[in-house]
Steps between C-alpha positions, in 0.01 A plus 500: 500500500719468190860618505427795250203613723718477808780694339252767379357544849848518645588782262187692570551459876861627454360817348215549741646425845605637750406821310405536131775557259881466508622849587467759760668844577717548797657824629878520515513781755342526855167673537441475870456859617441856402867560419509215251165620340641852456803359321317244290228751396436868545707703563817293475418333176523833316878502551538182299267633228705818467825312475349287212357811332857658499661179375287212379783251554437552873187285464748207537600641844168593646252260353465129424493571124846365429403152628137499362389317189163503336365172348260625234266287298168530317434128533490432125735204501521345848697185534314234298164650586496755212311834512334484839505874569671728739326404818526131449878545446548646845599176680770443252633857534494477876698177471756678281532766771557236765783343289669847469496528885597145568795470266637850481359709781325728248170671593226468250157620423280315253311731265224345300371732226171454318621625156523296182635772274883459508574868441257606774643242731848633432380853581373374838829327587708802400290713734606269789875598475512728805373214723735218398868421449428251226215340308441130437252445222320169533252281321423734210403331181725529178534700296356762737784439756758609239320822453457570873855426586641701206298812599592469868867446432518799280321737743594381840832555674472190720543128408204350309519128464242266350587187685303267281730598215835574646495298830418186299768590235765542767435175673482321163826677406669367821374151450603495132842627597560209724317244284738586215795465734378146600437409143836649376333742246523874430228762457650604167471150347158373619173472314195601708137410432243683716131472540296795633502843359377676815675749715708252685608302191600810305699631808677164538604502136627863530703395809650208312607735226678713755672193628650426157234297303480591135173631383502277189520200728178569686177339378184635661170308484155599632165345491482574129836331422842651405535878502631560150569793284171621331271341749195725582297293736535599874818700457640800683833683479654290781420170326603631163851566623550130510339400168702258295534508121387143465242262329477290820181555689456280804684423826564143370657647194756718681592294811750281318848566628392750770735524790247685728126479511344788691140451574272773644171388345285216609482125590623219274620730222834314469465130428756225567540457120601863471750462792658205312574737211699755718870516526710283726456571868197740434404771740123514560349785697129405518363782704126490451309469831346292642564251223822549303550468128633150565537309821864440596463124518343494141800707370760279677337190361633601155793716605649373829771759504253794461535799734162606608342792682126563582300764672392254766635448848470117493773460231861610513593846349183691572524834306341724755507882479557531869861422429517839327255780581566550879877517444509711186272752668711488815806600309329754289329678800816504707692704248206709400504370142293700255427176297570139480713471185646209302827517692312447831299211354803317377678556833191339650526208259865451583449530875221236510704258272821542697322428834367175361854390421612577857454261790143478609417697817394316816183706522398397149579137586281512803216668308518232224598196705535186297573671174838473317637859500827439316572700181424298195219399269250493781617812681547783248369789715498558872195453721293803604569441869878522449574801730810588300294624205438845646863578542650345184226611260416839648861605524561386144195715386611795700848494363358469142273801565803699616724393220236583242429851647141458608568506881412830671624379838817307425636263770871565580584151645320209315649241722374692810158512338505119438582463864215717600270290286632181661424649842135544396461129438754357746382670819822391687741642240528857642537393866747221406721739302739578787526134588587399141755777495668379820497143374704607200794584728598133526426191294353281760419132464139422580391137544138411433408179690190425288680526166253296305209744561420696180471814709855455612613440146338816380657688792838359414468620141396843612799513736738423219327771277461769766767454761864401566397219734566137431215256550575145618207251483452184700326241294536219254679642192282308245177630671631854520599497135168354380295744703708802384446389141125441551467848649667663199808612699840540341701399801645154529652321799884470506527770238324804650489394858627224728283214617532289807354154445390361836488148344853504360747777587871456547484720811251267676761347745622847590150626555371222722824505710468881540141458613589213738785692651258786582225269630667191655433625854136570415408147427593475132676181402710455190224311329245766570747765384537304174126473452438869564768599254322289237142615555496837683578778260472776757761322717726466194464862415584600861808279493615666181471842668676365807789361289530826303381355174206736492440843658125466575225249449133545412253227588128459578322484165328201652478372848439660851705802594619369839607167354749686282596727781596198714769397256631847443537552878676162530761577243532876491385611839721559804727775615369830379257337262142427621163564344377838614167495311351486158433841336259535210475809272145548385478738199155666512331752277576778736860388571713242677432343837745270690366229735683285755534246645278290263654156541771440771375558854143414606529725810843665501660613815565881544867441417395317179257783409767760556741302262215481242458879528872556446516257202196646343650849511819390335304326220263779442792724422606255234204612302594865524239582764538648851343266762185622682435190718188447716480210746137391464265345756143513615645694785567873428765702691452314826122486512495113531696237686438234234790264426594668173492842649730395785758343270497791264548754781791289623640502155471873485700525829773281351519708187507821700818394690718603208496767234311381184550676171140425392157592616276258697214521735234289663303318609205606291217393280553445135266781407686728730826406341379573149287810572710805626195710571355232718835446678524876564173493680574196706866549578628836381852442614555194278853470350354392165449762230254417232371144436703210621667308217586193723271307733652269761272255675527307815342183350595328171128421452416870495788599265430211269124572498557868406745392228249258348209743518698758319599242233150361444268789548712814440699377203823523686814372330740334738876526489630244743484364760849623582672278764667743738801412724668249275748721334317492170616134460152348471140599418189296511227597261138374498331260257296778337797684382539602131810494276522883539481451881783256473704748296437763758613261780816418300579872493451525870717188552758642247575803718837449689450520877713811525252697299228462765679427820 
């Protein structure tokens, strides 16, 4: 089977299995009994209807309309497939709906309309206004698309946006903004030559005019050559607006001295010889798909300094509408915009361009592993999977809508709105907020023992940008610097943060002697102490905390948990400090769930279980939650004398000897802990009220197994594990941790002990 055949079948299988299509509808409210039915439908639904009848704006309160977009097409210009008809266009429109949901949490219905008359199509779209909060026109041929959009925008009081036109134009505008910055040129000075007089091409030129390009500096060509004054062949008002008073007739005639070539036409339209005629450091946007107007290597063969963008994902600078449409709609919907105007589109351009100039997010780097994501000629626009797009771009659009007077539901606090959008993509952000606020009380020094790891470097940069904490990295300075630069990070060792070089650090003698003094009666010789302080970064970090040169250490991005724990106990244990268990916060779709002990004790004693419960209660409160702790076993309220049941009952007895300011109960099954109705039937006198938010196990295997199942099968996001009992002086993460996870752990480590007891 050839590669093309294999890829074709894989695409078809993707659409067919496990169920046909890419969309389904799910209810957002319970419908489990007669009470729910009477509220969802008759008679209760009448109350919502009457509220909307009295005030149409109440539809945003009582229906899904304010977060619902229609993707409308008649299938007359689908991708590169041409006029394939409304029905055949449905997979594309379903795909568009999926992108809305994935990137901006916008619900979307695809509406394929079998109507080729643009005025009749517009009539149909206008009649849909009561159903939707916005309309995305898609894959309608030119010039019909201009007519449809014009009529709809004039008659409808919701945003109408033809993405093929304006989405492309916005992303081109952002890419051009940054390309000119790299090339050292200005919009007002450049000469532009464009091929393609279709909807996207015309919209791009109009956007460039708004950004400062002079109309007389734009030369538009199509399949019939230059668009010039007096030309009659294949003309329309949109093309005529760019007609030049010139005797020149071909692309080859007008390309000389061009600063920017904008291609939205077809393959091989621009030749290397034409590129050679362009201005110094030319900008070439060859956006035809799948084969661009010129291949990048052919352009660079004659212009090595060329700045190039294409529409393909296998070359740098892919101009992809997904950078725009989810986020411009998100901002428009959230303020109830009556339209998407020029101000909102330019705000979108500026937001996308600005984000590309910022440090690349760890999430984007992970999604595009191996690619160079540093602002410059090969990175003009951000990647679609950069999770910061939704907050940066949508907030800019929302603000522009308010400033320009088209917002019917203005947002009072735009920064709070941005934070809310971040919560939608960074699931840990909302729960971590109290922890970050506590961490800002003191500027603590956090030493990362695996400082050469790219995840650590990204976390360190985020710490410097988002917190008052001071990262210290253990690693070879030249390796740290090289990897930071390769990752596109702005931070540099010795300037933005301190580095401890295990191969050559002036404190080496002090470190090994400190370690030897602690360990000399436990079999550690001076030679062994010297070797450990040269090779064991976890031990070095622990010594730094012991000596007061750091406030807390974070380790474990590679290696086995208990190996790291051994050195932490050696150096930082003793007295009141002893590991009381590892606590993991699992962030699930229906809320947070804490689990312990996931790593420390294989079969903890009742005393150790009691300490784990007390420590867990303390840490749960750090997240602004009241502990509801269930001690979990296969035994349930004394019905079994299994080992775990006996130890948990003994732990309950220990806990009950003193007053506790938190709620706990056990032993019980997991389903009993999480289901209050089941618990009420089995043990109506339980202390727990509602679902437990913390599960304590009598075996590390059980706790770790639940944690991993929730991560791998339930989409749980882990914060932790949090090492309890060590005074917040050390935390051991796991090798699967992400940069965002490391930042969260740094915030936990950054909280002074006094703030959590």
